[in-house]
C-alpha positions, 0 to 999 in steps of 0.5 A: 731703178735707174734707167742707165742701170737697167740698160747695163743690166739688160745687156749683161744678161744678154751677154751672159746668155749669148756667151753660154749659148756660144760655148754650148755650140748652139747655131747662132748661139750669140743671138739666140742665147741673148734673146732667150736670156733677155726674154726670161729676164723681162717676163719674170722681172719686167726689167729689160730696157733697150734704148731706141738707138740700139736698133739702128746701131745694131743694124749698121754694125751688123751691116758692117760685119756682113758687108766688109768681106763682100768682094767682086766675085760676090757681086758677079754672082748676084747677076744670076739671081733673077730666077730665084728672086721671081721664085721668092716673091711668088713663094712668099705670096703663096706662103702668106695666102696658104697660112692665112686661109689655114688660120682663118679656117682652123682657128676662126680668125677673121680674114684680115687678122689671119692674113696679116698675122702670117705676112712675112714682114716685121712685127710693128710694120704688119701691126700698123698696116693691119690696123688700117684694114680693121684687123685685130692688131693685138693678135697680129702682133703676138702671132708675128712675135711668136713667128719670129721667136719660132724661126730664130730658135727652131730653124738654125738647129733644124737647118743644120740637121737638114743640110749637115753635109752642105753645112760642113762643106760651106763652113770649111769653104767659109773658113778657107775664104776667111783665111785667104781674105786675112792673108790678102789683107795682111799683105796689103795692110800691116797689122798696125793699120787694122784699127785704122781700117776698122774705123774707116769701115765703121765711118763708111758703114754709119754714113751709108746706114744713116743715109738709107734710114733718112731715105726710109728704106726698109731695114735701111740701117743694115742695107745702107751699111752693107752697101757702103762697107762692101763698096769700100772693100771692093774698091780698096780691100780695106774693109775690116771687122774684128772677129771678137766683135761678132759676138757683141753684134749678135748679143745686141740683136738678141737683146732687141728681140728678147725685149719684145717678149713681155709678161703680157705677150707671154700670158697670151700663149694659152689663148693663141697656142694652137694658131702659134703652133699651127703657124710655126709648123706650117712655116717649117713645112713650107720653108723646107719645100720652097727652099728645096725647090729654090735649090733645085732651080737655082745655083744656090746651095741648099742652106743658102736657099733655105735661109733665103726663103725663111721669113725672118728679119733681114739682120737676124737671118743674115747673121744666122746665115753667116754663122752657118757658113752660107753665102750671106751676100745672096741671103742679104740680096734676097731678103732686101727684095723680100722686105721691099715686096712686103712693104710695097706689094703685100698691103694692096694684095692682102686688101684685095684678098680680104675683101673678095 
């Protein structure tokens, strides 16, 4: 089958899944629907093809989407996050060690495999580091993959139930802010200039994303785009990203995640079902406890606290936060710190624990 045809077909499947999930009002439906649709397509037909350039492109577009509406007030609020940041790093270390020991004792994995399978990092990052320390990289990759799938499928509706009142308040406030933002935007920028502002936002976002990718910053495409587009909006109030393109960004991210689910990884569920269920249930319990603790000890609302502590990908979690009406600037900041901590601190820490 022609590669270009496979790519088009993959994104068509992703769009249909995302569109239907959105219509069914599933939280973060565009991403979750696309992820499930592409996963099923790849499991049964093994035909999902997503070009490598899609990941950095989606990171940058997602960064532009999230960063274009950040204003001076959001930046001022970030100064109050020293206490949540310290709590986040300590909480993730506790979470990793607790679930790692649980997998080791209950499921019989060696300590290296247990620790890296439960580490709050990316699938490929953790597999690469785990390989250096003699862990079972296949088990690490599969457990990490299902951890992410569990988070993206279970957490959005669960968080909506847990914080239904907060969700409603946040969503109403978010919609008011968006209307106010558009009202100010329409006063400063005539409608005929929206395309110009959108192109400016894209150029600035891609520049920032490419620079951060070149510097090898974790999730550099998204982090660089968020920083660049937010600076543009803070300085000029010309940050602009059409609402109609939000679904396309979510669909693209969902396709990227769904492509990772292959027939081989799906067939491994039988052997790894108990550790997968154990890890996901443990994550839900720990996330709820730590999220409420962060909510009680910081100025963040409940849903923002829960999303900030959730160990998923920065882009995926940020998109879910934006969909649920959370404070996305706080979530992005917290997850950027988490990624840096995971890459810089966790390998050395896990090495010490493994060889104790």
